[in-house]
C-alpha positions as CSV (number, residue, x, y, z in Angstrom):
1,M,19.9,-178.3,-62.7
2,K,21.9,-180.0,-60.0
3,L,25.2,-178.5,-59.0
4,L,27.7,-180.5,-57.1
5,I,31.1,-179.2,-55.7
6,T,34.0,-181.4,-54.6
7,E,37.3,-180.4,-53.0
8,K,39.7,-181.1,-56.0
9,P,39.3,-181.8,-59.7
10,S,40.3,-185.4,-59.5
11,V,37.4,-186.2,-57.1
12,A,34.8,-184.3,-59.4
13,M,36.0,-186.7,-62.2
14,E,35.3,-189.8,-59.9
15,F,31.8,-188.4,-59.2
16,A,31.1,-187.8,-62.9
17,K,32.2,-191.5,-63.4
18,A,30.0,-192.8,-60.7
19,L,27.0,-191.0,-62.0
20,K,27.8,-192.3,-65.4
21,L,27.6,-188.9,-67.0
22,N,28.7,-187.9,-70.5
23,T,30.1,-184.6,-69.7
24,Q,31.3,-181.6,-71.7
25,K,34.4,-179.8,-70.3
26,K,33.9,-176.2,-69.6
27,N,36.2,-173.6,-67.9
28,G,36.6,-174.8,-64.3
29,Y,33.7,-177.2,-64.3
30,I,32.0,-180.0,-66.3
31,E,28.3,-180.3,-67.4
32,S,26.0,-183.1,-68.7
33,G,22.3,-183.0,-68.9
34,E,20.9,-182.0,-65.4
35,W,24.4,-182.1,-63.7
36,I,27.0,-179.5,-63.3
37,I,30.1,-180.6,-61.4
38,T,32.8,-178.2,-60.1
39,W,35.4,-178.1,-57.6
40,C,37.7,-176.1,-55.2
41,Y,41.4,-176.4,-54.9
42,G,41.3,-177.0,-51.2
43,H,40.9,-173.5,-49.6
44,L,39.6,-170.7,-51.9
45,V,38.6,-168.4,-49.0
46,T,40.8,-167.4,-46.1
47,M,40.6,-165.2,-42.9
48,S,41.9,-161.7,-43.4
49,Y,45.1,-160.3,-41.6
50,P,44.6,-157.8,-38.8
51,E,45.7,-154.9,-41.0
52,V,42.8,-155.5,-43.2
53,Y,40.6,-154.4,-40.2
54,D,42.8,-151.5,-39.5
55,E,46.0,-150.3,-41.3
56,K,47.6,-149.4,-37.8
57,L,47.3,-153.3,-36.9
58,K,50.1,-153.9,-39.5
59,F,52.5,-152.7,-36.8
60,W,53.3,-155.1,-33.8
61,T,52.6,-152.9,-30.6
62,L,51.4,-153.9,-27.2
63,N,48.7,-151.2,-27.3
64,T,46.8,-153.1,-30.0
65,L,46.5,-156.2,-28.1
66,P,44.3,-158.2,-27.5
67,F,43.1,-158.3,-31.0
68,L,39.4,-159.6,-30.8
69,P,37.3,-158.6,-33.6
70,K,33.5,-158.3,-33.3
71,E,32.9,-159.4,-37.0
72,Y,35.5,-161.5,-38.8
73,K,36.7,-160.6,-42.2
74,Y,37.2,-163.1,-44.9
75,E,39.0,-162.8,-48.4
76,I,39.4,-164.8,-51.6
77,I,42.8,-166.4,-52.0
78,Q,44.5,-164.8,-55.0
79,G,45.8,-166.6,-58.1
80,H,44.4,-169.8,-59.5
81,Q,42.2,-170.3,-56.3
82,G,40.7,-166.7,-56.9
83,K,39.9,-167.7,-60.6
84,Q,38.2,-171.0,-59.5
85,F,36.2,-169.2,-56.8
86,E,34.6,-166.9,-59.4
87,I,33.7,-169.9,-61.5
88,V,32.1,-171.6,-58.5
89,K,30.4,-168.4,-57.4
90,N,28.8,-167.9,-60.9
91,L,27.6,-171.4,-60.9
92,L,26.2,-171.1,-57.3
93,Q,24.2,-168.0,-58.5
94,R,22.7,-169.5,-61.5
95,E,19.0,-169.3,-61.5
96,D,18.5,-172.7,-63.1
97,V,20.2,-174.5,-60.3
98,E,17.6,-176.0,-58.0
99,E,19.8,-178.3,-56.0
100,I,23.3,-177.7,-54.6
101,Y,25.4,-180.6,-53.3
102,N,28.3,-180.0,-51.0
103,A,30.5,-183.0,-51.8
104,G,33.5,-181.8,-50.0
105,D,35.8,-184.0,-47.9
106,S,33.8,-185.7,-45.3
107,G,35.2,-184.1,-42.2
108,R,35.4,-180.8,-40.2
109,E,38.0,-179.2,-42.5
110,G,36.1,-180.3,-45.7
111,E,33.0,-178.8,-44.4
112,Y,34.7,-175.5,-43.6
113,I,36.3,-175.1,-47.0
114,Q,32.9,-175.2,-48.7
115,R,31.0,-173.3,-46.0
116,L,33.4,-170.4,-46.6
117,V,32.7,-170.5,-50.4
118,F,29.0,-170.5,-49.7
119,M,29.5,-167.5,-47.3
120,M,31.3,-165.5,-49.8
121,A,29.3,-166.5,-52.9
122,N,25.6,-166.0,-52.0
123,P,24.2,-169.0,-53.7
124,N,20.8,-168.9,-55.5
125,P,18.5,-168.6,-52.3
126,N,15.8,-170.8,-54.1
127,A,18.3,-173.7,-54.4
128,K,18.1,-176.7,-51.9
129,M,21.4,-177.2,-50.2
130,K,22.5,-180.9,-49.5
131,R,25.5,-182.5,-48.1
132,V,27.1,-185.7,-49.6
133,W,28.9,-187.6,-46.8
134,I,30.9,-190.8,-48.0
135,D,33.4,-193.2,-46.5
136,S,35.1,-194.2,-49.8
137,Q,35.3,-193.1,-53.4
138,T,33.9,-196.3,-54.9
139,E,31.1,-195.9,-57.3
140,D,28.7,-197.7,-55.0
141,E,29.5,-195.3,-52.1
142,I,29.4,-192.3,-54.3
143,Q,26.0,-193.1,-55.5
144,R,24.7,-193.9,-52.1
145,G,26.1,-190.6,-50.8
146,I,24.2,-188.6,-53.5
147,K,21.0,-190.5,-53.1
148,E,21.0,-190.2,-49.3
149,A,22.4,-186.6,-49.2
150,K,21.0,-184.8,-46.3
151,D,19.9,-181.2,-45.9
152,L,23.0,-178.9,-45.5
153,S,21.4,-177.6,-42.2
154,E,22.0,-181.0,-40.6
155,Y,25.7,-180.2,-40.7
156,D,25.4,-176.8,-39.1
157,S,27.0,-177.8,-35.8
158,L,30.0,-179.2,-37.6
159,S,30.3,-176.0,-39.5
160,N,30.0,-174.1,-36.3
161,S,32.9,-176.3,-34.8
162,A,34.9,-175.7,-37.9
163,Y,34.4,-171.9,-37.9
164,L,35.4,-171.8,-34.2
165,R,38.6,-173.9,-34.6
166,A,39.7,-171.5,-37.3
167,K,39.0,-168.4,-35.1
168,E,40.7,-170.0,-32.0
169,D,43.9,-170.8,-34.1
170,Y,43.7,-167.4,-35.6
171,L,43.3,-165.5,-32.4
172,I,45.9,-167.6,-30.3
173,G,48.3,-167.3,-33.1
174,I,48.1,-163.7,-33.6
175,N,47.7,-162.5,-30.1
176,F,50.3,-164.7,-28.5
177,S,52.9,-164.6,-31.3
178,R,52.7,-160.8,-31.3
179,L,52.7,-160.5,-27.6
180,L,55.7,-162.7,-27.0
181,S,57.7,-161.4,-30.1
182,I,57.3,-157.8,-28.8
183,I,58.4,-158.7,-25.1
184,F,60.9,-161.4,-25.7
185,G,61.9,-161.4,-29.4
186,R,65.1,-159.2,-29.1
187,R,66.2,-161.2,-26.1
188,I,66.0,-164.5,-27.9
189,A,67.6,-163.1,-31.0
190,K,70.6,-162.1,-28.9
191,D,70.8,-165.5,-27.1
192,I,70.8,-167.5,-30.2
193,N,72.8,-165.1,-32.3
194,E,70.1,-164.3,-34.8
195,E,69.5,-160.8,-36.0
196,K,65.8,-160.9,-35.5
197,V,63.5,-163.5,-34.1
198,S,59.5,-163.6,-34.4
199,I,58.0,-166.0,-32.0
200,S,55.5,-168.3,-33.5
201,V,52.8,-169.6,-31.0
202,G,50.0,-172.1,-31.9
203,R,47.3,-173.7,-29.9
204,V,48.7,-177.2,-30.8
205,M,52.0,-176.5,-32.1
206,T,53.4,-175.0,-28.9
207,C,52.0,-177.7,-26.8
208,V,53.9,-180.3,-29.1
209,L,57.0,-178.4,-28.9
210,G,56.6,-178.5,-25.1
211,M,56.3,-182.2,-25.2
212,V,59.5,-182.5,-27.2
213,V,61.6,-180.1,-25.0
214,S,60.6,-181.4,-21.7
215,R,61.4,-185.1,-22.8
216,E,64.7,-184.0,-24.1
217,R,65.5,-182.2,-20.7
218,E,64.4,-185.2,-18.8
219,I,66.9,-187.3,-20.9
220,R,69.7,-184.7,-20.5
221,N,69.1,-184.5,-16.7
222,F,68.8,-188.2,-16.3
223,V,71.4,-189.8,-14.1
224,K,72.0,-193.6,-14.7
225,T,71.8,-195.7,-11.5
226,K,73.5,-199.0,-11.5
227,Y,71.9,-201.8,-9.4
228,Y,72.5,-205.6,-9.2
229,K,70.0,-208.4,-9.6
230,I,70.4,-212.0,-8.5
231,V,69.8,-214.9,-11.0
232,G,69.5,-218.5,-9.8
233,N,70.2,-221.3,-12.3
234,F,68.0,-224.4,-11.3
235,G,67.9,-227.9,-12.8
236,E,70.8,-229.8,-14.4
237,E,73.9,-228.6,-16.1
238,N,72.5,-229.4,-19.7
239,Q,68.9,-228.3,-19.0
240,Y,68.4,-225.7,-16.5
241,I,66.0,-222.8,-15.8
242,K,67.0,-219.2,-15.1
243,A,64.9,-217.6,-12.4
244,E,65.2,-213.9,-11.0
245,W,65.1,-213.2,-7.3
246,K,62.4,-210.8,-6.1
247,V,61.8,-209.5,-2.6
248,S,58.7,-210.8,-0.9
249,E,57.1,-210.1,2.7
250,K,58.7,-213.5,3.8
251,S,62.2,-212.3,2.8
252,K,64.7,-211.3,5.3
253,L,65.4,-208.2,3.1
254,F,61.8,-207.0,3.1
255,E,61.8,-203.2,3.1
256,S,65.6,-203.3,3.5
257,P,67.7,-200.1,2.8
258,L,70.1,-202.3,1.0
259,L,67.7,-202.6,-1.9
260,Y,67.6,-200.3,-4.9
261,N,64.1,-201.8,-5.9
262,E,62.2,-205.0,-5.3
263,T,64.5,-207.0,-7.7
264,G,68.0,-205.5,-7.1
265,F,70.7,-204.3,-4.6
266,K,72.3,-200.9,-4.5
267,S,75.8,-202.4,-4.3
268,E,77.5,-205.7,-5.9
269,E,78.8,-206.3,-2.4
270,Y,75.4,-206.7,-0.8
271,A,74.2,-208.9,-3.6
272,K,77.2,-211.1,-3.2
273,K,76.9,-211.4,0.5
274,F,73.1,-212.3,-0.1
275,I,74.2,-215.1,-2.5
276,L,76.6,-216.5,0.1
277,S,73.6,-216.6,2.7
278,L,71.7,-219.1,0.4
279,K,74.7,-221.5,0.1
280,D,73.6,-225.1,0.6
281,K,70.1,-224.3,1.2
282,K,67.2,-226.5,-0.4
283,A,65.4,-225.1,-3.3
284,I,61.7,-226.1,-3.5
285,I,59.3,-225.3,-6.4
286,T,56.3,-223.7,-4.5
287,E,54.2,-222.5,-7.6
288,L,54.0,-224.0,-11.0
289,K,51.2,-222.6,-13.1
290,K,50.5,-223.9,-16.5
291,S,48.0,-222.0,-18.6
292,K,46.8,-221.6,-22.2
293,Q,46.5,-218.0,-23.4
294,K,44.7,-216.6,-26.3
295,E,45.4,-213.2,-28.2
296,N,43.1,-211.8,-30.8
297,A,44.2,-209.7,-33.7
298,P,44.6,-205.9,-32.9
299,L,41.9,-203.5,-33.8
300,L,41.9,-202.0,-37.3
301,F,44.0,-198.9,-38.2
302,N,42.8,-195.4,-37.7
303,L,44.9,-192.6,-39.0
304,A,47.3,-192.2,-35.9
305,E,47.9,-196.0,-35.6
306,I,48.9,-196.3,-39.2
307,Q,51.0,-193.2,-39.1
308,N,52.9,-194.8,-36.0
309,E,53.1,-198.0,-37.9
310,C,54.7,-196.5,-41.2
311,T,57.1,-194.5,-39.1
312,K,58.3,-197.6,-37.4
313,V,58.4,-200.0,-40.6
314,F,59.1,-197.4,-43.3
315,K,60.7,-194.6,-41.5
316,I,58.4,-191.9,-43.1
317,K,56.8,-188.9,-41.5
318,P,53.2,-188.9,-40.4
319,D,52.3,-186.2,-43.2
320,E,53.9,-188.4,-45.7
321,T,51.8,-191.4,-44.6
322,L,48.5,-189.3,-44.7
323,E,49.5,-188.2,-48.4
324,I,49.9,-191.7,-49.4
325,I,46.7,-192.9,-47.8
326,Q,44.8,-190.0,-49.3
327,E,46.0,-190.9,-52.7
328,L,44.9,-194.6,-52.0
329,Y,41.6,-193.3,-51.0
330,E,41.2,-191.1,-54.2
331,K,42.1,-194.0,-56.2
332,K,39.3,-196.0,-54.6
333,L,41.6,-198.7,-52.9
334,V,40.8,-197.7,-49.2
335,T,38.2,-196.0,-47.2
336,Y,38.4,-192.5,-45.8
337,P,41.8,-191.8,-44.2
338,R,41.1,-189.1,-41.6
339,T,39.4,-191.1,-39.1
340,D,39.9,-191.8,-35.3
341,A,37.8,-194.9,-35.2
342,R,39.5,-198.3,-35.1
343,V,36.5,-200.3,-35.6
344,L,33.6,-201.0,-38.2
345,S,30.0,-199.9,-38.0
346,T,27.3,-202.6,-37.8
347,A,26.1,-201.6,-41.3
348,I,29.5,-202.1,-42.9
349,A,30.2,-205.4,-41.0
350,K,27.1,-206.9,-42.7
351,E,28.4,-206.0,-46.1
352,I,32.1,-206.9,-45.3
353,G,32.0,-209.9,-47.8
354,K,32.1,-207.4,-50.6
355,N,35.5,-206.1,-49.6
356,L,36.9,-209.5,-49.0
357,N,35.6,-210.9,-52.3
358,G,36.9,-207.8,-54.3
359,L,40.4,-208.6,-52.6
360,Y,40.2,-212.3,-53.5
361,K,39.1,-212.0,-57.1
362,N,40.8,-208.8,-58.2
363,F,44.0,-208.2,-56.2
364,K,46.8,-210.1,-58.0
365,D,49.1,-210.6,-55.0
366,E,50.1,-214.1,-54.1
367,E,50.6,-213.5,-50.5
368,I,47.2,-211.9,-49.9
369,S,45.5,-214.5,-51.9
370,Q,47.0,-217.3,-49.9
371,Y,45.8,-215.6,-46.7
372,I,42.3,-215.3,-48.1
373,S,42.3,-218.9,-49.7
374,K,43.1,-220.2,-46.1
375,M,40.2,-218.2,-44.8
376,I,38.0,-220.0,-47.2
377,N,39.4,-223.5,-47.0
378,E,39.3,-223.3,-43.1
379,K,35.8,-221.8,-43.2
380,Y,36.8,-218.8,-41.0
381,S,33.9,-216.9,-39.9
382,T,33.3,-213.4,-41.5
383,N,30.4,-212.6,-39.1
384,L,32.0,-209.7,-37.1
385,A,28.8,-208.4,-35.4
386,K,29.5,-209.6,-31.9
387,T,33.4,-209.1,-32.0
388,K,35.4,-206.2,-30.6
389,Y,36.0,-205.0,-34.2
390,V,32.3,-203.6,-34.6
391,N,31.2,-200.9,-32.3
392,D,28.8,-198.1,-33.4
393,S,29.4,-196.2,-30.2
394,K,33.0,-195.7,-31.1
395,I,32.5,-194.1,-34.5
396,T,31.8,-190.4,-34.9
397,D,32.3,-189.4,-38.6
398,H,34.0,-192.4,-40.1
399,Y,34.8,-196.2,-39.4
400,A,38.4,-197.5,-39.4
401,I,40.6,-197.5,-42.5
402,I,40.2,-200.8,-44.6
403,P,40.5,-201.8,-48.2
404,T,37.5,-201.4,-50.5
405,G,38.3,-204.4,-52.6
406,Q,38.1,-202.1,-55.6
407,G,40.4,-199.7,-57.5
408,F,42.8,-202.3,-58.6
409,E,43.2,-200.6,-62.1
410,N,45.1,-197.9,-60.4
411,Y,47.4,-200.2,-58.1
412,D,50.1,-201.1,-60.8
413,K,50.9,-197.3,-61.2
414,L,51.6,-197.0,-57.6
415,S,55.3,-196.6,-56.3
416,E,56.6,-199.5,-54.2
417,L,56.3,-197.6,-50.9
418,K,52.6,-196.9,-51.7
419,K,51.9,-200.5,-52.6
420,D,53.6,-201.5,-49.2
421,V,51.3,-199.2,-47.2
422,Y,48.3,-200.5,-48.9
423,K,49.3,-204.1,-48.2
424,L,49.9,-203.0,-44.5
425,I,46.2,-202.0,-44.4
426,V,45.0,-205.0,-46.1
427,R,46.9,-207.4,-43.7
428,R,45.5,-205.6,-40.8
429,F,42.1,-206.0,-42.1
430,I,42.4,-209.8,-43.2
431,A,43.9,-210.5,-39.7
432,I,40.6,-209.9,-37.9
433,F,39.1,-212.8,-39.6
434,Y,41.7,-215.1,-38.5
435,P,41.4,-217.1,-35.1
436,A,43.3,-216.0,-32.0
437,A,47.1,-216.7,-31.6
438,E,47.4,-219.4,-28.8
439,Y,50.2,-219.8,-26.3
440,N,51.1,-222.3,-23.7
441,K,52.5,-220.4,-20.6
442,V,54.2,-221.5,-17.4
443,N,55.0,-219.4,-14.3
444,M,57.1,-220.9,-11.7
445,T,58.2,-219.9,-8.2
446,V,61.3,-221.4,-6.5
447,E,61.7,-220.8,-2.8
448,V,65.2,-221.0,-1.1
449,D,65.2,-220.0,2.6
450,N,62.1,-218.0,2.3
451,E,63.6,-216.1,-0.8
452,Q,61.7,-216.3,-4.0
453,F,63.1,-216.8,-7.5
454,L,60.5,-216.4,-10.4
455,A,60.8,-217.8,-13.8
456,S,58.4,-218.0,-16.9
457,G,58.1,-219.6,-20.2
458,K,55.9,-219.0,-23.1
459,V,55.6,-220.7,-26.5
460,C,53.3,-220.0,-29.4
461,T,51.4,-223.2,-30.3
462,N,48.9,-221.8,-32.8
463,Q,49.9,-218.7,-34.8
464,G,46.4,-217.8,-35.8
465,Y,46.4,-214.3,-36.9
466,L,50.2,-213.8,-36.5
467,E,50.5,-215.7,-39.8
468,V,49.0,-212.6,-41.4
469,L,50.6,-209.8,-39.5
470,K,54.2,-211.2,-38.6
471,N,54.7,-214.5,-40.2
472,R,56.2,-215.5,-36.9
473,Q,57.6,-219.1,-36.4
474,K,58.0,-220.4,-32.9
475,S,61.8,-220.7,-31.9
476,D,63.6,-223.8,-30.8
477,E,64.6,-221.9,-27.8
478,E,60.9,-221.4,-26.7
479,E,60.2,-225.1,-27.2
480,K,63.3,-226.0,-25.1
481,D,62.2,-223.7,-22.3
482,L,58.7,-225.1,-22.1
483,N,60.1,-228.8,-22.3
484,I,62.2,-228.1,-19.2
485,F,59.1,-226.9,-17.2
486,S,57.0,-229.9,-18.4
487,N,59.2,-232.4,-16.2
488,L,58.6,-230.2,-13.1
489,K,56.1,-230.4,-10.3
490,K,54.9,-228.2,-7.5
491,G,56.4,-229.2,-4.2
492,Q,59.5,-230.9,-5.6
493,E,63.0,-230.1,-4.8
494,I,65.1,-228.7,-7.6
495,N,68.8,-228.7,-7.9
496,V,70.7,-225.4,-7.5
497,I,73.5,-225.0,-10.1
498,N,74.6,-221.6,-9.0
499,Y,73.6,-218.0,-8.2
500,E,75.1,-215.0,-9.9
501,T,74.8,-211.3,-10.0
502,K,73.4,-209.5,-13.1
503,D,74.3,-205.8,-13.6
504,S,71.4,-203.5,-14.4
505,E,71.0,-199.8,-14.8
506,T,68.0,-197.4,-15.0
507,S,67.1,-196.0,-18.4
508,P,66.2,-192.6,-19.4
509,P,62.9,-192.1,-21.1
510,S,62.9,-192.5,-24.9
511,R,62.7,-189.6,-27.4
512,Y,59.6,-189.4,-29.6
513,N,59.8,-190.5,-33.1
514,S,57.4,-188.7,-35.6
515,G,54.9,-191.7,-35.6
516,G,55.0,-191.9,-31.7
517,M,54.4,-188.2,-31.5
518,V,51.1,-188.7,-33.4
519,L,50.1,-191.3,-31.0
520,A,51.1,-189.1,-28.0
521,M,49.0,-186.3,-29.4
522,E,46.0,-188.6,-30.0
523,N,46.3,-189.5,-26.2
524,A,46.7,-186.0,-25.0
525,G,50.4,-186.0,-24.4
526,K,50.8,-189.6,-23.1
527,L,53.0,-192.0,-25.3
528,I,51.5,-195.3,-24.6
529,E,53.4,-198.2,-26.1
530,D,50.5,-200.9,-25.2
531,E,48.0,-200.9,-28.0
532,T,45.1,-202.3,-25.9
533,L,45.8,-199.8,-23.0
534,R,45.8,-196.9,-25.7
535,E,42.4,-197.9,-26.9
536,Q,41.1,-198.0,-23.4
537,I,42.1,-194.7,-22.3
538,K,41.6,-192.7,-25.6
539,G,39.7,-189.6,-25.0
540,A,40.2,-185.8,-26.2
541,G,43.5,-185.7,-28.1
542,I,45.6,-182.8,-29.1
543,G,44.9,-181.6,-32.7
544,T,42.9,-183.8,-35.0
545,S,43.6,-186.9,-37.1
546,A,43.5,-184.5,-40.0
547,T,46.1,-182.0,-38.7
548,R,48.6,-183.8,-36.4
549,G,51.2,-184.8,-39.1
550,E,51.0,-181.2,-40.5
551,I,51.7,-179.7,-37.1
552,I,55.0,-181.8,-36.7
553,K,56.0,-180.7,-40.2
554,K,55.4,-177.1,-39.4
555,L,57.5,-177.2,-36.2
556,E,60.5,-178.7,-38.4
557,R,59.8,-176.2,-41.1
558,I,60.2,-173.2,-38.6
559,N,63.3,-174.8,-37.2
560,Y,61.8,-175.3,-33.5
561,I,62.4,-179.1,-33.9
562,Q,64.6,-181.5,-36.1
563,I,63.6,-184.8,-37.2
564,N,66.3,-187.5,-38.1
565,S,65.5,-188.7,-41.7
566,K,66.8,-192.3,-41.0
567,T,65.3,-192.9,-37.6
568,Q,62.4,-190.3,-37.5
569,I,63.7,-189.4,-34.0
570,I,62.5,-185.9,-32.9
571,T,64.8,-183.5,-31.0
572,P,64.5,-179.8,-30.3
573,T,66.6,-177.1,-31.8
574,V,68.3,-174.5,-29.8
575,K,65.7,-171.9,-31.1
576,G,62.9,-174.3,-30.1
577,E,64.4,-174.7,-26.7
578,A,64.6,-170.7,-26.4
579,I,60.9,-170.4,-27.4
580,Y,59.8,-173.2,-24.9
581,D,61.7,-171.1,-22.1
582,V,59.9,-168.0,-22.9
583,V,56.4,-169.7,-23.2
584,F,57.1,-171.6,-19.9
585,K,57.7,-168.3,-18.1
586,S,54.9,-166.3,-19.7
587,I,52.0,-168.5,-20.7
588,P,52.7,-172.0,-19.2
589,D,49.2,-173.1,-19.9
590,M,50.1,-173.3,-23.7
591,L,52.4,-176.1,-22.9
592,N,49.9,-178.2,-21.1
593,P,48.5,-181.1,-23.1
594,E,45.4,-181.5,-21.0
595,L,44.5,-177.9,-21.5
596,T,45.0,-178.1,-25.3
597,A,43.0,-181.3,-25.4
598,S,40.2,-179.6,-23.5
599,W,39.9,-176.9,-26.1
600,E,39.6,-179.8,-28.8
601,K,37.0,-181.4,-26.5
602,G,35.0,-178.1,-26.5
603,L,35.0,-178.0,-30.3
604,D,33.9,-181.6,-30.4
605,M,31.1,-180.6,-27.9
606,V,30.0,-177.7,-30.2
607,A,29.9,-180.2,-33.2
608,K,27.6,-182.7,-31.2
609,K,25.4,-179.6,-30.1
610,E,26.4,-180.2,-26.4
611,I,27.4,-176.5,-26.0
612,Q,26.5,-173.3,-27.9
613,P,29.1,-171.8,-30.1
614,D,28.8,-168.4,-28.4
615,I,29.6,-169.9,-25.0
616,F,32.8,-171.5,-26.5
617,M,33.7,-168.1,-28.1
618,E,33.1,-166.2,-24.8
619,K,35.4,-168.5,-22.8
620,L,38.1,-168.3,-25.6
621,E,38.1,-164.5,-25.7
622,K,38.2,-164.3,-21.9
623,Y,41.2,-166.7,-21.7
624,I,43.2,-164.6,-24.4
625,K,42.3,-161.4,-22.8
626,S,43.4,-162.6,-19.3
627,K,46.8,-163.8,-20.7
628,V,47.5,-160.5,-22.6
629,D,46.5,-158.2,-19.7
630,K,48.7,-160.3,-17.3
631,L,51.9,-159.9,-19.5
632,V,51.2,-156.3,-20.6
633,L,50.7,-155.0,-17.0
634,K,53.8,-157.0,-15.7
């Protein structure tokens, strides 16, 4: 017999369908011929609380810290999970089971869920253990995953990383939460008028709280500074160009203390005096650069990017976006959601016509059909091999989120929001086959008495991929701007209509919204608005694609942050700020995004066999012990 274990019942049914089994329903599993298929309900096993190790550890005291067990204890979760564990355990121990297929979610957490079950259940030692790793839940992919299932031991390093992640979160949470609650809990309770406060500390959670509070305080302490720009209007009364003054080395004001910055004066009085100094001086066009620009479609979505996009477009939280895409994945509409990659693998790129054909033939959406029809009529290439959208080196476990071109029998039952999220993924996918957007661009420099005024104009001449992503039409205003430039030549004198001052002021940094926070976490604490730049600097992030939304949700649930339901803007609560202050005084490292990201990098190195698990554990225990000792001895 072959035993296959999935993460949840609905997935088990998809596997049975893909294997074309005529199954009999049993208690907690289904059986047919040579196959038994059963399931978990997410986690069935959990780490034991400290009091299971020793009854005395139920009480939070400094003399029981640091808590660093030599052997870790685990237990079965009670309730329906416990009942299901017993069913899975009995199946794993059956003597007629010759092959066991771990078909859990294809990621670190999915690996951990099933490894815990195997650890507690003692499977039949004579059975071969295999791992099914799939990118979507389509029949073809499930069949491929089973056919190409590798020996379970090939995923041992991923399993080691998963166990270490859980131990790290457990040890940091227990030790630092107890430590800070014992030392500072009463003081915080008094400060915020609560009877009792227990301080919750987490490896990633506390770091995110730090990002929210420090940003809020930057905004609170920000003092706006007014400054004054100079704008010159050049040309004719009915057709003129606005150009802004900028200091240059030739300027009489180069490095002058009168300037606030390179484009503005500290006072309006200085600005107006400067304007008077230019009166009756000739204006000459010294630079006139005309260029054509091309801009390709952005890379595909990974989870962080689509969470950010859904927050902007639909004003929903990252964890809600993940729930929706997980459902789209389980309904075979899209590929695996918990991915960091924004590109495709070479192997998938070769087969991409299947996804497009499936969309074209089976997705009854007029707008999407028109986009694909245009691709066919205009003979747009589907050969992605040498484009930026295919890069095997940027894929770890899974490629980007794309539509499978299947699962449309489930589409009509989806809510409107879920359909909209699906279409967002489809449009981003189709856009990569469209030509680049093309622009005509002009940069002009006007010189007046060695002072430079800069102007530019840009107009979209061919929408290319923008037709799919933005439906953007070029405006009359853009055309008009460019037409003005077209009549001018370098070296010619241009009429000065007038100069005027323009009030400006410095702006405070923006608050994070929930989607922006996910992006900042992916980029180790840096909120980078420019998408291309984000992709270039991406390294080790804080948390993982699977956990970031949940961490934000937890911070809101324990009342450390609040999220505006209409705008998704995040602000800290009074309690959150009080906790931040305590952590800042006692364990400031926990607020450092780079340190938190380095722990995540370490886990990744374990998964890639670049460091041994015991070295990671040794460093972790040493770190916790040093922090506890420092505070206890104070």
